[in-house]
C-alpha positions in Angstrom: 64.2 97.0 5.7 67.4 95.2 4.7 70.3 95.8 7.1 73.2 94.8 4.9 71.8 95.7 1.5 75.1 95.4 -0.5 75.7 91.8 0.7 72.2 90.7 0.1 72.3 92.2 -3.4 75.5 90.2 -4.2 73.8 87.0 -3.0 70.7 87.7 -5.1 72.8 88.4 -8.2 74.4 85.0 -7.7 70.9 83.5 -8.0 69.4 85.5 -10.9 72.3 87.3 -12.4 72.9 91.1 -12.3 70.2 91.8 -15.0 67.6 90.4 -12.7 68.1 92.8 -9.8 66.7 96.3 -9.5 68.0 98.4 -6.5 68.5 102.0 -7.6 65.9 104.3 -6.1 64.7 105.9 -9.3 64.2 102.4 -10.8 62.4 101.1 -7.7 59.7 103.8 -8.0 58.2 101.8 -10.8 57.3 99.2 -8.2 56.1 101.3 -5.3 52.4 101.0 -6.1 49.8 98.8 -7.8 46.7 99.8 -9.6 45.3 101.4 -6.4 47.6 104.4 -6.3 46.3 105.7 -3.0 48.9 103.6 -1.1 52.7 103.5 -1.9 55.5 101.4 -0.5 59.0 101.2 -1.7 60.9 97.9 -1.8 64.5 97.8 -0.9 65.3 95.4 -3.8 63.3 94.0 -6.8 64.3 90.6 -8.1 63.0 89.5 -11.5 62.8 85.7 -11.3 62.8 83.6 -14.4 62.4 80.1 -13.0 60.8 78.2 -10.1 64.3 77.4 -8.9 65.1 81.2 -8.7 62.0 81.7 -6.6 62.9 78.8 -4.3 66.4 80.1 -3.7 65.2 83.7 -3.1 62.7 82.5 -0.6 65.3 80.5 1.3 67.6 83.6 1.4 64.8 85.8 2.7 63.8 83.2 5.3 67.4 82.8 6.5 67.9 86.5 6.8 64.4 87.2 8.1 63.9 89.7 5.3 60.2 90.4 4.4 59.3 89.6 0.8 56.3 89.9 -1.5 55.5 88.4 -4.9 54.2 90.7 -7.6 52.7 89.9 -11.0 51.6 92.6 -13.5 51.0 95.2 -10.8 47.3 95.7 -11.8 45.9 94.8 -8.4 43.4 97.2 -6.8 43.8 96.5 -3.1 47.4 97.2 -2.3 47.9 93.4 -2.1 51.5 93.4 -3.6 52.9 96.4 -1.7 56.1 95.7 0.3 54.7 97.4 3.5 57.8 96.4 5.5 60.3 97.1 2.6 62.5 94.1 1.9 62.5 92.1 -1.3 59.9 92.2 -4.1 60.0 89.1 -6.3 58.7 90.0 -9.7 57.0 87.1 -11.6 56.3 88.7 -14.9 59.3 87.1 -16.7 57.8 83.7 -15.9 55.2 84.1 -18.6 55.3 81.0 -20.8 52.7 78.5 -21.8 54.3 75.2 -20.8 51.7 72.8 -22.2 48.3 72.8 -24.0 46.3 69.6 -23.7 43.4 70.1 -26.1 42.1 66.6 -25.6 41.6 67.1 -21.9 40.9 70.9 -22.2 43.8 71.9 -20.0 46.7 74.3 -20.2 49.7 74.6 -17.9 51.1 78.2 -17.7 53.6 80.2 -15.6 52.2 82.8 -13.2 53.3 85.8 -15.2 51.2 84.7 -18.3 49.0 87.7 -19.2 45.4 86.6 -19.0 44.3 87.4 -22.6 47.5 85.9 -24.1 46.3 82.4 -23.2 43.0 83.0 -25.1 44.9 84.5 -28.0 47.2 81.4 -28.1 44.4 78.8 -28.1 41.7 80.8 -29.9 42.7 79.5 -33.4 41.9 76.0 -32.2 38.4 77.1 -31.0 39.2 77.4 -27.3 39.4 80.2 -24.8 40.2 80.8 -21.1 37.0 82.0 -19.4 37.9 84.3 -16.5 38.2 87.8 -17.9 38.8 90.6 -15.5 38.5 94.1 -17.0 42.3 94.3 -16.9 42.7 91.1 -18.8 45.0 92.7 -21.4 47.5 93.4 -18.7 46.8 91.3 -15.6 48.6 88.0 -14.9 47.0 84.6 -14.3 49.1 84.1 -11.2 47.7 87.4 -9.8 44.2 86.3 -10.8 44.7 83.1 -8.8 46.0 85.0 -5.8 43.0 87.3 -5.7 40.4 84.8 -7.0 39.6 87.5 -9.6 36.1 87.7 -11.1 35.2 89.3 -14.5 32.4 90.0 -16.8 31.7 86.3 -17.5 31.1 85.5 -13.8 27.3 85.1 -13.9 27.6 82.0 -16.1 31.1 80.8 -15.8 32.1 81.7 -12.2 35.3 83.2 -10.9 39.0 82.1 -11.2 38.7 79.3 -8.7 36.2 77.6 -11.0 38.8 77.3 -13.7 41.9 76.3 -11.8 42.6 72.6 -11.3 46.2 72.7 -10.0 49.0 74.9 -8.9 52.7 74.5 -8.1 53.9 76.8 -5.3 57.0 77.6 -3.3 56.3 77.5 0.4 58.1 79.9 2.8 60.6 77.2 3.7 61.6 77.0 0.0 59.9 73.7 -0.7 58.2 73.2 -4.1 54.7 71.6 -3.7 52.1 70.6 -6.3 48.4 70.9 -5.4 45.7 69.5 -7.5 46.4 68.5 -11.1 44.6 68.0 -14.4 41.7 66.1 -12.9 38.8 67.9 -11.3 38.9 66.2 -7.9 42.3 65.5 -6.5 42.5 63.1 -3.4 43.2 64.4 0.1 42.5 67.8 1.6 41.4 70.5 -0.9 44.5 72.6 -0.3 44.1 74.0 -3.8 40.9 75.7 -2.7 42.8 77.1 0.3 45.5 78.7 -1.9 43.3 80.2 -4.5 42.4 83.7 -3.1 45.0 83.6 -0.4 46.4 86.9 -1.7 50.0 85.8 -1.8 50.2 85.2 2.0 50.7 81.4 1.9 53.2 80.8 -0.8 54.4 82.0 -4.2 52.8 80.4 -7.3 55.2 79.2 -10.0 52.8 77.1 -12.2 49.1 77.0 -12.9 46.9 74.4 -14.5 43.8 75.9 -16.0 40.6 74.7 -17.7 40.1 75.6 -21.3 36.6 76.1 -22.7 35.3 75.5 -26.2 34.1 78.7 -27.9 30.3 78.7 -28.0 28.4 78.2 -31.2 26.7 81.6 -30.9 26.9 84.8 -28.9 24.4 87.7 -28.7 25.2 91.0 -27.1 22.6 93.6 -26.3 23.1 97.1 -25.2 20.0 98.3 -23.3 19.5 101.9 -22.4 17.6 103.3 -19.5 16.7 106.7 -18.1 17.8 105.7 -14.6 19.7 103.1 -12.6 16.7 101.8 -10.8 15.0 100.5 -14.0 18.3 99.0 -15.2 18.8 97.3 -11.8 15.3 95.9 -11.8 16.0 94.5 -15.2 18.9 92.5 -13.8 16.7 91.0 -11.2 14.0 90.3 -13.8 16.4 88.4 -16.1 17.6 86.2 -13.3 14.1 85.6 -12.0 13.1 84.4 -15.5 15.6 81.6 -15.3 17.9 83.1 -17.9 21.6 82.6 -17.2 23.5 85.3 -19.2 27.2 85.3 -19.6 27.4 88.9 -18.5 25.3 91.8 -17.2 27.4 94.9 -16.9 26.1 98.3 -15.9 27.4 101.8 -16.2 25.8 105.1 -15.0 25.8 108.4 -16.8 29.2 109.6 -15.4 30.8 106.4 -16.6 29.1 106.6 -20.0 30.3 110.1 -20.6 33.9 109.2 -19.6 33.9 106.1 -21.9 32.5 108.0 -24.9 35.2 110.7 -24.5 37.9 108.1 -24.2 36.8 105.3 -26.5 33.7 106.2 -28.4 31.9 102.9 -27.9 28.5 104.2 -29.1 26.8 104.6 -25.7 24.2 107.4 -25.6 25.7 110.1 -23.4 22.2 111.4 -22.3 21.3 108.0 -20.8 20.9 107.4 -17.1 22.3 103.9 -17.3 23.5 101.4 -19.9 23.2 97.7 -19.2 25.1 95.3 -21.5 23.7 91.8 -21.5 25.4 88.9 -23.3 24.2 85.3 -23.8 26.0 82.4 -25.4 25.6 78.7 -26.2 23.9 76.6 -28.9 22.6 78.9 -31.7 18.9 77.9 -31.3 19.1 78.5 -27.5 20.7 81.9 -27.9 18.3 83.0 -30.6 15.4 82.0 -28.3 16.7 84.1 -25.4 16.8 87.5 -27.2 13.1 88.2 -27.3 12.5 87.3 -23.6 15.3 89.6 -22.6 13.7 92.4 -24.7 10.4 91.8 -23.0 11.9 92.1 -19.5 13.7 95.3 -20.5 10.4 96.7 -21.9 8.7 95.9 -18.6 11.3 98.1 -16.9 10.9 101.1 -19.1 13.8 100.5 -21.4 14.5 103.3 -23.8 16.4 101.4 -26.4 17.6 97.8 -27.0 20.4 97.5 -29.5 21.6 94.1 -30.6 25.2 94.1 -31.8 25.0 93.2 -35.5 28.4 91.6 -35.8 31.6 90.8 -34.0 33.1 94.2 -34.6 30.2 96.0 -32.9 30.2 93.5 -30.1 33.9 94.0 -29.5 33.4 97.8 -29.5 30.7 97.6 -26.8 33.0 95.5 -24.6 36.0 97.8 -25.3 34.0 100.6 -23.8 33.1 98.6 -20.7 36.6 97.3 -20.1 38.1 100.8 -20.7 35.8 102.4 -18.1 38.4 102.7 -15.3 41.1 104.2 -17.5 38.5 106.5 -19.1 37.9 108.3 -15.8 40.8 110.6 -16.6 38.5 112.2 -19.1 36.2 113.6 -16.4 38.3 113.7 -13.2 42.0 114.1 -12.3 41.7 111.4 -9.6 39.4 108.6 -8.5 39.2 106.0 -5.7 37.8 102.7 -6.8 35.6 100.6 -4.5 34.9 96.9 -4.7 32.0 95.3 -2.8 29.3 92.7 -3.3 25.6 92.8 -2.5 22.6 90.6 -3.3 21.4 91.5 -6.8 17.9 92.4 -5.4 19.6 95.2 -3.3 21.0 97.0 -6.3 18.4 99.8 -6.3 18.8 100.4 -2.6 22.6 100.5 -2.5 22.7 102.8 -5.6 20.3 105.2 -3.9 22.5 105.2 -0.8 25.7 105.9 -2.9 23.9 108.8 -4.5 23.1 110.2 -1.0 26.7 109.8 0.0 27.7 111.7 -3.1 25.5 114.6 -2.2 26.6 114.5 1.4 30.3 114.7 0.5 30.0 116.8 -2.6 31.9 114.2 -4.7 30.7 112.7 -7.9 30.6 108.9 -8.3 30.9 106.9 -11.5 29.2 103.5 -11.1 30.7 100.7 -13.2 29.9 97.2 -12.0 29.2 93.5 -12.7 25.5 93.8 -12.1 25.0 90.1 -12.9 26.7 89.0 -9.7 26.1 92.1 -7.6 29.8 93.2 -7.7 29.9 97.0 -7.3 32.7 99.3 -8.4 31.7 102.8 -7.4 34.5 105.2 -8.5 34.7 108.2 -6.2 35.9 111.1 -8.3 38.0 113.8 -6.6 40.7 116.4 -7.2 43.8 116.0 -5.0 44.7 119.6 -5.7 41.8 120.6 -3.5 42.8 120.2 0.2 40.9 117.5 2.0 39.2 115.9 -1.0 41.3 112.7 -0.7 40.3 112.3 2.9 36.7 112.9 2.0 36.9 110.2 -0.7 38.4 107.8 1.8 35.7 108.5 4.4 32.9 108.1 1.8 34.4 104.8 0.6 34.3 103.6 4.2 30.6 104.4 4.4 29.9 102.6 1.1 31.6 99.5 2.5 29.6 99.6 5.7 26.3 100.1 3.7 27.1 97.1 1.6 27.7 94.9 4.6 24.4 96.1 6.2 22.6 94.9 3.1 24.0 91.4 3.4 27.0 92.0 1.2 30.8 91.7 1.4 33.7 94.1 1.4 35.3 92.6 -1.7 34.1 90.8 -4.8 37.3 90.3 -6.8 40.0 92.8 -5.8 40.9 91.2 -2.5 41.3 92.6 1.0 45.1 93.4 0.7 46.2 96.5 2.5 43.1 98.6 1.6 40.3 96.7 3.3 42.0 94.9 6.2 40.5 97.3 8.8 37.0 96.3 7.6 37.4 92.6 8.3 36.0 92.9 11.9 32.8 94.2 10.4 32.2 90.8 8.7 34.0 88.4 11.1 34.2 87.8 14.8 37.6 87.7 16.6 37.2 83.9 16.7 36.6 83.8 12.9 39.7 85.8 12.2 41.8 83.9 14.7 40.9 80.7 12.8 42.0 82.3 9.5 45.2 83.5 11.1 46.0 79.9 12.3 45.7 78.6 8.8 48.1 81.4 7.6 50.6 80.5 10.3 50.7 76.9 9.2 52.1 78.0 5.8 53.7 81.3 6.8 54.7 80.9 10.4 57.2 83.8 10.5 54.8 86.2 8.8 57.6 87.6 6.5 55.8 86.6 3.3 53.6 89.5 2.2 53.2 91.0 5.7 50.5 93.5 6.7 47.8 92.1 4.5 44.2 90.9 5.0 44.1 91.3 8.8 43.8 94.5 10.9 47.1 95.7 12.4 48.0 98.3 15.0 51.4 98.7 13.4 51.7 102.1 11.7 52.1 102.1 8.0 55.1 104.5 8.0 58.4 102.9 7.6 61.9 104.5 7.4 63.6 104.0 4.1 67.2 102.9 3.6 68.5 106.4 3.9 66.7 106.7 7.3 64.9 109.8 6.2 61.9 109.3 3.9 58.8 107.2 4.5 58.4 104.3 2.1 54.7 103.8 2.8 52.5 106.8 2.5 48.9 107.6 1.6 49.2 109.6 -1.6 47.3 110.8 -4.6 46.3 108.5 -7.4 47.0 110.7 -10.4 45.4 109.7 -13.7 
């Protein structure tokens, strides 16, 4: 909480100008939550930075006044990672959204952190290039946010996650220093501090520039929609494809609840009576891609596939992917509220974890829509509930906790791409010993010694999440309903 708000606002306006400051309560509500609307936290001030110099001066001001501050990109995060849990200053990065350089010869681009993920591909696409990481929210999420969370996406099985496509960053440290890590080359000398910063969830520094790898568009792409009567057969198909030595670009699965929601919202052509749909995509040289279609069909047949539909053109392929990427938003068609989970398990454990989730669904009387990156075992069970019914939010939260613990017991992890943030910090001791976490905290203290940059994230805390607002009356952090 800012003690002398009026004075601090005047100083901030001297840095970014009056049009770069948001401080009225009704305007601040736009920034009180990210994509995970179960948690809310109101900043005291939002500052819309336009340059790295702005960010550096704002950081120095916050450091001098000991004001907590947090960077925020597009606000599409799903772990509460950009919430100002201690109030203070939120530094919005979405105005820093330019492409600074495109080096086609070396397959590199330099962008600002607020660059929307898909905008980069749209910009370089006419020259035959694209940016490979593609979270489901790529039409809205920012590349800076993707770097902070080390986001995955549907292309992960073949092309990896964000860290595999970042060769350098420019960051502002908590003392206001501007530091460059990595560069255009693949292996910079010295310590791999770039690897430390990617996935640090905005707790080490604020990103002001990103150097990314560009990929050439493949010669050919084939997309298959495979339809199954149940999730087990679809899951076994995933394992079968991998065991056959095939490396698909994507293997994305949806259960019946997800299919019904998507068809109501988008009409992608998924059969609404199916138990599961598995979308499989392969790319590469034309001859290689053509040669993979029949082996994939054969594996599907061995696992009782009901239908295999090969997209006949780019338009049909785009529609299939539109359905998958609209799945979260489409949940409003079948439920007033949902609580999204994010965990990873070994691919071979997919049938077991889905059976366990089904048991939890029966136990708690809450439906679950399963939408997930099957190719890398990244689960997204969406627990459907109605906040108008007393106790359902609490039941959804408790059920989510059981899903997390079940994933860990099967050799998995509490997050695959959304990050730990505020949401999963209490689960960290389930995966790490006290010594493990103390080692991580020591690394954090090297860069963020005062802990005022994005406080309350990643590590468990005994500090209650209820803070008093500027008026001294209302809580600025509260567990609330995520209305669709």
